[in-house]
Structure formats: structure tokens, C-alpha cells
MDTraj code that builds the backbone (N, CA, C; nanometers):
import mdtraj as md
import numpy as np

residues = "MET GLU THR ILE GLN GLN PRO SER ILE PHE ALA GLN LEU VAL ASP LYS LEU ARG ASN LYS SER GLU GLU GLU LEU ARG VAL LEU PHE LEU GLN LEU LEU ALA ASN ASP LEU THR GLU GLU TRP ARG ASN ILE THR GLU LYS ALA ASP PHE LYS ASN ALA SER GLU GLU ASP ILE ILE LYS ALA ILE GLN GLY ASN ARG TYR HIS ARG GLN HIS GLU".split()
xyz = np.array([
    [-1.1792, 18.0153, -8.1147],
    [-1.2343, 17.9749, -8.2200],
    [-1.4193, 17.9536, -8.1347],
    [-1.4777, 18.0424, -8.1498],
    [-1.5881, 18.0503, -8.1164],
    [-1.7280, 17.8951, -8.2677],
    [-1.8031, 17.8611, -8.2420],
    [-1.9175, 17.7765, -8.2235],
    [-2.0274, 17.8591, -8.2548],
    [-2.0962, 17.8785, -8.3532],
    [-2.1964, 17.8939, -8.4063],
    [-2.3789, 17.7623, -8.3839],
    [-2.3884, 17.8044, -8.2503],
    [-2.5313, 17.6677, -8.2645],
    [-2.5913, 17.7202, -8.3878],
    [-2.6400, 17.6266, -8.4690],
    [-2.7355, 17.5780, -8.5357],
    [-2.8730, 17.5367, -8.4456],
    [-3.0232, 17.6329, -8.4994],
    [-3.1729, 17.5583, -8.3601],
    [-3.1399, 17.4081, -8.4567],
    [-3.2455, 17.4005, -8.3511],
    [-3.2670, 17.2708, -8.3477],
    [-3.3181, 17.1640, -8.5130],
    [-3.3220, 17.0453, -8.5733],
    [-3.4115, 17.0160, -8.6215],
    [-3.5543, 17.0329, -8.5790],
    [-3.6002, 17.0097, -8.5078],
    [-3.7378, 17.0595, -8.5157],
    [-3.7070, 17.2100, -8.5092],
    [-3.6416, 17.2592, -8.4156],
    [-3.6831, 17.4878, -8.4543],
    [-3.7074, 17.4737, -8.5911],
    [-3.6250, 17.4059, -8.6141],
    [-3.6415, 17.4356, -8.8745],
    [-3.7238, 17.4576, -8.8496],
    [-3.8100, 17.2702, -8.8667],
    [-3.9669, 17.2782, -8.9003],
    [-4.0682, 17.3486, -8.8764],
    [-4.0590, 17.3493, -8.7250],
    [-4.1301, 17.4840, -8.6746],
    [-4.1149, 17.6073, -8.7291],
    [-4.0058, 17.6502, -8.6859],
    [-4.0314, 17.7966, -8.8276],
    [-4.0906, 17.7807, -8.9959],
    [-4.0665, 17.6463, -9.0520],
    [-4.0898, 17.6414, -9.1406],
    [-4.2174, 17.6408, -9.1711],
    [-4.3428, 17.5294, -9.0101],
    [-4.4867, 17.5008, -9.0386],
    [-4.5421, 17.6702, -8.9983],
    [-4.4581, 17.7480, -8.9078],
    [-4.5535, 17.8314, -8.9039],
    [-4.6998, 17.8999, -8.9146],
    [-4.6082, 17.9804, -9.0459],
    [-4.7188, 18.0829, -9.1124],
    [-4.7564, 17.9357, -9.2272],
    [-4.8263, 17.8534, -9.2005],
    [-4.8889, 17.7542, -9.2706],
    [-4.9968, 17.8214, -9.2303],
    [-5.1871, 17.7562, -9.3274],
    [-5.2918, 17.8128, -9.3047],
    [-5.3128, 17.6423, -9.2901],
    [-5.4154, 17.6589, -9.1916],
    [-5.4185, 17.5104, -9.1371],
    [-5.4543, 17.4086, -9.2741],
    [-5.4917, 17.4774, -9.3839],
    [-5.5575, 17.3193, -9.5212],
    [-5.4569, 17.3498, -9.5449],
    [-5.3181, 17.3982, -9.5493],
    [-5.1501, 17.3669, -9.5755],
    [-5.1076, 17.2418, -9.4539],
    [-5.0910, 17.2831, -9.3576],
    [-5.1100, 17.1604, -9.3040],
    [-5.1457, 17.0898, -9.2459],
    [-5.2476, 17.0152, -9.2883],
    [-5.3670, 16.9802, -9.3509],
    [-5.3135, 16.8316, -9.4402],
    [-5.3058, 16.9582, -9.5807],
    [-5.2003, 16.8370, -9.7233],
    [-5.0750, 16.8541, -9.6815],
    [-5.0145, 16.9251, -9.6002],
    [-4.8238, 16.8033, -9.5942],
    [-4.8878, 16.7317, -9.4603],
    [-5.0384, 16.6281, -9.3821],
    [-4.9920, 16.5834, -9.2542],
    [-4.9993, 16.4494, -9.4112],
    [-5.0731, 16.4661, -9.4867],
    [-5.1896, 16.3597, -9.5233],
    [-5.0306, 16.2977, -9.5977],
    [-4.9232, 16.3922, -9.6549],
    [-4.8536, 16.3851, -9.7429],
    [-4.7401, 16.2934, -9.7472],
    [-4.6877, 16.3792, -9.5576],
    [-4.6312, 16.2892, -9.4745],
    [-4.6390, 16.1554, -9.3644],
    [-4.8019, 16.1084, -9.3963],
    [-4.8515, 15.9798, -9.4011],
    [-4.9552, 15.9079, -9.3783],
    [-4.9240, 15.9122, -9.5465],
    [-4.9422, 15.8631, -9.6550],
    [-5.0056, 15.7279, -9.6702],
    [-4.8154, 15.6789, -9.6609],
    [-4.8329, 15.5047, -9.6337],
    [-4.8665, 15.5342, -9.4794],
    [-4.8403, 15.5200, -9.4208],
    [-4.9358, 15.4639, -9.2802],
    [-5.0902, 15.5103, -9.2587],
    [-5.1421, 15.5845, -9.3597],
    [-5.2430, 15.5142, -9.3415],
    [-5.3753, 15.4809, -9.4295],
    [-5.2292, 15.4401, -9.5934],
    [-5.3716, 15.3583, -9.6250],
    [-5.2951, 15.2069, -9.6238],
    [-5.2604, 15.1222, -9.5248],
    [-5.1885, 15.0894, -9.3909],
    [-5.3081, 15.0478, -9.3544],
    [-5.3078, 15.1216, -9.2648],
    [-5.4136, 15.1653, -9.1612],
    [-5.5493, 15.1156, -9.2368],
    [-5.5604, 15.2061, -9.3182],
    [-5.7300, 15.1729, -9.3746],
    [-5.7178, 15.0078, -9.4329],
    [-5.5846, 14.9192, -9.4737],
    [-5.5660, 14.7870, -9.5731],
    [-5.6386, 14.7483, -9.4199],
    [-5.5641, 14.7193, -9.3325],
    [-5.5926, 14.6476, -9.2180],
    [-5.7809, 14.6280, -9.1561],
    [-5.8101, 14.7519, -9.1467],
    [-5.9261, 14.8106, -9.1159],
    [-6.0638, 14.7543, -9.2082],
    [-6.0367, 14.7349, -9.3497],
    [-6.1289, 14.6942, -9.4759],
    [-6.0959, 14.5592, -9.4204],
    [-5.9798, 14.5001, -9.4435],
    [-6.0267, 14.3307, -9.4670],
    [-6.0838, 14.2941, -9.3046],
    [-6.1379, 14.3309, -9.2115],
    [-6.2367, 14.2661, -9.0818],
    [-6.3381, 14.3071, -9.1384],
    [-6.3741, 14.3889, -9.1979],
    [-6.5359, 14.4497, -9.2258],
    [-6.5162, 14.4936, -9.3278],
    [-6.6598, 14.5053, -9.3920],
    [-6.7296, 14.5365, -9.5606],
    [-6.7946, 14.6462, -9.5223],
    [-6.7133, 14.7610, -9.5133],
    [-6.7865, 14.8991, -9.5960],
    [-6.9177, 14.9536, -9.6222],
    [-6.9346, 14.9081, -9.7174],
    [-7.0154, 14.9258, -9.8222],
    [-7.1177, 15.0023, -9.8263],
    [-7.2269, 14.9120, -9.6856],
    [-7.3454, 15.0345, -9.6268],
    [-7.3101, 15.1110, -9.5652],
    [-7.1968, 15.1066, -9.4503],
    [-7.1769, 15.1942, -9.3736],
    [-7.1548, 15.3233, -9.3340],
    [-7.2105, 15.3447, -9.2679],
    [-7.2212, 15.5499, -9.2704],
    [-7.1184, 15.5904, -9.1817],
    [-7.0622, 15.7857, -9.1859],
    [-6.9565, 15.7982, -9.1937],
    [-6.9515, 15.7631, -9.0389],
    [-6.9929, 15.7463, -8.9562],
    [-6.9426, 15.7457, -8.7820],
    [-6.9164, 15.6253, -8.8387],
    [-6.9330, 15.4856, -8.8634],
    [-6.9123, 15.4085, -8.8392],
    [-6.7462, 15.3925, -8.8671],
    [-6.7102, 15.4414, -8.9789],
    [-6.5828, 15.3912, -9.0533],
    [-6.5340, 15.5272, -8.9427],
    [-6.5698, 15.6232, -8.9180],
    [-6.4855, 15.6751, -8.7627],
    [-6.4715, 15.5095, -8.6358],
    [-6.5470, 15.5103, -8.6082],
    [-6.5776, 15.4467, -8.5364],
    [-6.4914, 15.2691, -8.5165],
    [-6.4443, 15.2399, -8.6599],
    [-6.4021, 15.1248, -8.6794],
    [-6.2191, 15.2152, -8.6663],
    [-6.2222, 15.3058, -8.7544],
    [-6.0855, 15.3447, -8.7708],
    [-5.9801, 15.4241, -8.5607],
    [-6.0479, 15.4821, -8.4978],
    [-6.0823, 15.4187, -8.3577],
    [-6.0790, 15.3229, -8.3096],
    [-6.1014, 15.2898, -8.3704],
    [-6.1421, 15.1228, -8.2411],
    [-5.9543, 15.0290, -8.3643],
    [-5.9981, 15.0648, -8.4231],
    [-5.7997, 15.0027, -8.5220],
    [-5.7151, 15.0785, -8.4061],
    [-5.7731, 15.1967, -8.3660],
    [-5.6364, 15.2833, -8.2809],
    [-5.6337, 15.2952, -8.2070],
    [-5.7086, 15.2291, -8.1050],
    [-5.7154, 15.2505, -7.9314],
    [-5.6447, 15.0849, -7.8871],
    [-5.6893, 15.0170, -7.9898],
    [-5.7478, 14.9336, -7.9373],
    [-5.5898, 14.8489, -7.9593],
    [-5.4904, 14.8971, -8.0823],
    [-5.3513, 14.9016, -8.0583],
    [-5.2749, 14.9729, -7.9337],
    [-5.3001, 15.0532, -7.9626],
    [-5.2326, 15.1285, -7.8132],
    [-5.2439, 15.0231, -7.6401],
    [-5.3415, 15.0380, -7.6861],
    [-5.3800, 14.9015, -7.5106],
    [-5.3302, 14.7350, -7.4886],
    [-5.2951, 14.6746, -7.6052],
    [-5.2070, 14.5712, -7.6040],
    [-5.1698, 14.5258, -7.4892],
])
top = md.Topology()
chain = top.add_chain()
for i, resn in enumerate(residues, 1):
    res = top.add_residue(resn, chain, resSeq=i)
    for name in ("N", "CA", "C"):
        top.add_atom(name, md.element.get_by_symbol(name[0]), res)
traj = md.Trajectory(xyz[None], top)
């Protein structure tokens, strides 16, 4: 009896994403990570007031939060 090899979950995922546009991939990425991004933003805004912040200030805060955690 022969067993039929099924593609791995990763291979199946790559096949499904292969023909998506960059915009579709961005939307899927945001949907996948929405909870993580919300929690990250909550943590960042607990420490700082961004009422008068520039886009550059916000990017630096996000990067600082991410890279600070990686090097602890």
C-alpha cells in the first residue's frame, strides 16, 4: 500500500499566498497580527504621550519597544 505524501502546512500556506498582491498580503498580515499590534501599541502609549508626536517619533518608539525586548 502506497502512502500519499501531503505537502507540509508551510508549503500549502506558501501556495495560497503566492499569487496575492502586496496590498492583499499587507491586509492578511495585519489581520493575523492585529492582537499583537494592539497590545504592542497599548504598551508603548502607557509610557508616552503622542498627542504632538511626529510620524518619526512614533516609528522610533515602536522600534525602541521591539528592539529593547529582543536585547533583554
